[in-house]
Backbone bond lengths (Angstrom), bond angles and torsions (degrees), N, CA, C in turn:
res aa  C-N    CA-C-N  psi(-1)  N-CA   C-N-CA  omega(-1)  CA-C   N-CA-C  phi
1 M - - - 1.456 - - 1.524 108.11 -
2 E 1.285 116.34 132.20 1.457 120.93 178.90 1.520 109.35 -82.44
3 A 1.320 116.22 111.50 1.459 121.63 -176.29 1.521 112.14 -61.99
4 S 1.340 116.84 -36.00 1.461 119.04 -177.26 1.530 111.65 -66.33
5 Q 1.336 116.99 -36.93 1.464 119.62 178.41 1.529 110.74 -68.78
6 L 1.320 116.86 -42.39 1.452 120.77 178.83 1.528 110.68 -65.43
7 K 1.322 116.23 -38.97 1.465 120.21 177.85 1.530 111.02 -63.26
8 A 1.336 116.77 -39.21 1.463 120.81 178.21 1.531 111.08 -64.54
9 I 1.319 116.67 -39.26 1.471 120.71 178.28 1.520 109.50 -63.90
10 I 1.330 116.45 -46.77 1.464 120.38 -179.66 1.527 110.69 -62.22
11 S 1.321 117.01 -38.81 1.475 120.41 178.00 1.526 111.24 -61.12
12 R 1.333 116.90 -42.18 1.470 120.48 178.38 1.523 110.70 -64.65
13 L 1.334 116.84 -40.24 1.462 120.58 179.21 1.527 111.17 -67.54
14 E 1.328 116.90 -40.96 1.467 120.25 177.92 1.521 111.08 -63.47
15 A 1.323 117.19 -36.29 1.463 120.83 177.41 1.526 110.69 -63.17
16 M 1.325 116.46 -34.09 1.461 120.19 178.03 1.527 110.56 -63.63
17 T 1.319 117.64 -39.02 1.469 120.86 -177.53 1.522 111.93 -73.63
18 A 1.334 117.25 -19.70 1.461 121.47 -177.98 1.530 113.02 -86.33
19 E 1.323 117.80 -14.02 1.462 121.14 -177.95 1.527 110.87 -70.87
20 D 1.332 115.68 158.67 1.465 121.38 -177.60 1.520 113.80 -85.04
21 S 1.317 117.79 -21.00 1.462 119.43 -176.50 1.531 110.90 -73.24
22 T 1.324 115.23 159.71 1.460 121.58 -177.31 1.519 111.56 -69.53
23 I 1.342 117.02 -41.97 1.469 121.83 -179.44 1.528 108.82 -122.17
24 E 1.324 116.60 128.60 1.456 122.96 175.52 1.523 108.53 -115.61
25 V 1.331 117.32 142.78 1.461 121.94 -177.24 1.531 109.74 -128.90
26 R 1.328 115.67 135.73 1.464 121.71 174.09 1.521 108.77 -133.54
27 R 1.321 115.55 144.86 1.464 122.04 176.46 1.520 108.56 -108.19
28 F 1.314 115.77 140.27 1.459 121.43 178.40 1.517 108.19 -120.95
29 E 1.339 115.44 129.28 1.468 121.81 -174.20 1.518 111.00 -126.41
30 K 1.322 114.65 160.36 1.458 121.90 169.98 1.517 106.76 -131.33
31 E 1.321 115.84 120.35 1.459 122.70 -179.97 1.530 112.22 51.20
32 G 1.324 115.85 42.63 1.457 121.64 176.88 1.515 114.94 82.58
33 E 1.327 118.26 -3.45 1.464 121.96 179.90 1.525 109.24 -102.68
34 E 1.324 115.65 121.34 1.455 120.35 -179.28 1.525 110.49 -66.23
35 R 1.334 116.06 124.19 1.467 121.34 -179.48 1.520 112.18 -98.79
36 C 1.351 115.84 -35.55 1.467 118.82 179.80 1.514 110.51 -161.68
37 I 1.306 113.58 162.50 1.462 122.41 172.71 1.523 106.37 -121.78
38 V 1.323 116.02 134.87 1.457 121.08 178.42 1.519 108.35 -117.53
39 K 1.326 115.65 131.03 1.459 122.28 176.41 1.518 107.75 -116.39
40 Y 1.329 115.52 137.94 1.460 120.81 176.25 1.515 108.19 -114.35
41 D 1.321 116.52 124.75 1.463 122.83 178.27 1.523 108.16 -102.70
42 K 1.325 115.64 109.46 1.463 121.51 -176.31 1.533 111.94 -63.82
43 E 1.327 117.68 -36.21 1.467 120.76 -177.86 1.524 112.32 -64.14
44 S 1.330 116.75 -42.80 1.466 120.05 -178.85 1.526 112.39 -96.58
45 D 1.351 117.57 -6.44 1.457 123.82 -178.90 1.532 111.21 55.55
46 T 1.344 115.62 45.13 1.464 120.64 179.92 1.526 110.72 -129.41
47 F 1.318 113.97 153.80 1.456 122.83 175.21 1.521 108.36 -106.14
48 E 1.331 116.04 138.60 1.457 121.61 174.92 1.526 107.45 -118.40
49 L 1.321 116.34 125.00 1.454 121.92 -177.77 1.517 109.07 -111.49
50 D 1.334 116.51 121.37 1.464 122.68 174.22 1.524 107.56 -99.23
51 D 1.330 116.32 107.36 1.459 123.84 -178.29 1.525 108.67 -85.39
52 H 1.343 117.18 110.29 1.461 120.94 -177.93 1.529 112.26 -78.32
53 T 1.327 117.79 -20.50 1.463 120.04 -179.29 1.522 111.60 -74.17
54 E 1.340 117.22 -33.12 1.464 121.72 -178.18 1.527 112.95 -114.33
55 N 1.333 116.78 -0.46 1.461 121.60 -177.34 1.526 111.88 55.97
56 E 1.351 115.91 47.24 1.455 121.77 -179.19 1.516 110.04 -125.82
57 N 1.323 115.13 162.41 1.449 122.87 -178.54 1.529 108.20 -130.11
58 F 1.342 116.32 131.17 1.463 121.47 -179.38 1.518 110.16 -129.25
59 Q 1.330 116.39 150.37 1.458 121.38 174.87 1.521 109.13 -119.24
60 F 1.333 115.53 139.52 1.459 122.36 -178.68 1.519 109.22 -132.93
61 D 1.328 116.11 143.84 1.457 119.88 172.50 1.528 110.74 -112.88
62 D 1.338 116.14 9.45 1.459 122.48 179.71 1.526 109.13 -125.68
63 I 1.314 116.42 122.16 1.469 121.49 -176.24 1.532 111.85 -62.74
64 D 1.327 117.42 -33.81 1.463 120.56 -179.71 1.522 111.80 -67.37
65 L 1.319 117.06 -39.18 1.465 120.56 -179.87 1.526 111.69 -66.33
66 V 1.324 117.06 -43.14 1.463 119.29 178.92 1.527 109.93 -67.48
67 A 1.326 117.67 -35.62 1.471 120.78 178.06 1.526 111.22 -63.34
68 M 1.324 117.15 -41.53 1.466 120.23 178.94 1.525 111.41 -66.62
69 E 1.314 116.64 -37.67 1.472 120.15 177.97 1.532 110.64 -65.03
70 I 1.329 117.16 -43.49 1.471 121.59 177.41 1.526 109.71 -62.28
71 Y 1.318 116.43 -44.83 1.470 120.53 179.06 1.517 110.68 -56.01
72 D 1.330 116.82 -46.34 1.473 120.71 178.69 1.520 111.57 -60.54
73 L 1.321 117.16 -38.68 1.473 120.75 -177.49 1.524 113.13 -70.35
74 I 1.319 117.10 -30.25 1.471 118.89 -176.40 1.523 112.41 -97.63
75 Q 1.307 117.47 4.64 1.478 120.96 175.76 1.490 111.28 -90.08
């Protein structure tokens, strides 16, 4: 596992939690192809991941777990 890539993902997720808006959205791509969209809900302190490769939706309350899922999707 490339630590620098995982660290970059975690940094983007942490930036989402620092914003003032209620819902923050980030897109994650590989070679220009969108792999997933992650939404952070400040009120519930949860991340929602929309996986475009499998057409599935997941919710996480742990930043590390969502980061690992994103890492897997963009590899």
